[in-house]
C-alpha positions, 0 to 999 in steps of 0.5 A, spaced: 330 906 142 337 908 144 342 910 138 347 906 136 352 912 137 352 910 144 355 904 143 363 903 144 367 900 138 368 893 138 373 891 143 376 886 138 377 890 131 375 897 133 369 897 128 362 900 129 357 896 133 349 896 132 343 893 136 339 887 133 332 886 136 329 879 136 322 880 135 319 873 136 322 873 143 322 880 144 330 880 146 336 885 144 343 884 143 349 888 140 354 886 134 360 888 131 359 890 123 366 887 121 367 881 126 360 879 128 362 878 135 356 879 139 353 879 146 348 875 149 341 876 148 338 881 153 331 883 155 332 890 154 336 894 149 339 898 155 341 892 158 344 890 151 348 896 151 351 896 158 353 889 157 357 891 150 360 897 153 362 894 160 369 893 159 376 897 161 375 904 158 380 905 152 385 911 153 383 914 146 375 914 145 376 915 138 380 908 137 374 905 133 375 911 127 382 910 127 383 903 126 386 900 120 381 894 118 383 887 116 382 885 109 378 879 108 380 876 101 378 869 104 373 869 109 374 863 114 370 857 113 364 855 117 364 851 123 361 845 119 367 845 115 372 843 121 367 838 123 368 834 117 
């Protein structure tokens, strides 16, 4: 298994990312710990890592450690609330 430290920070909020394994289907994905953006599912963990890390390289590789995280006092409503 590949370490989560090999994943780039989230391209949207700069937070850390981690792997998700869907045991029922033997599929992998990568998601952000803060904003929950997620890759499509992949057959291998390495494919999920490559999909997550595939982007324009940042000038400052430590950006994720220095980004000020937004405070979520009121989480956004669920999608179902928009459909009512």
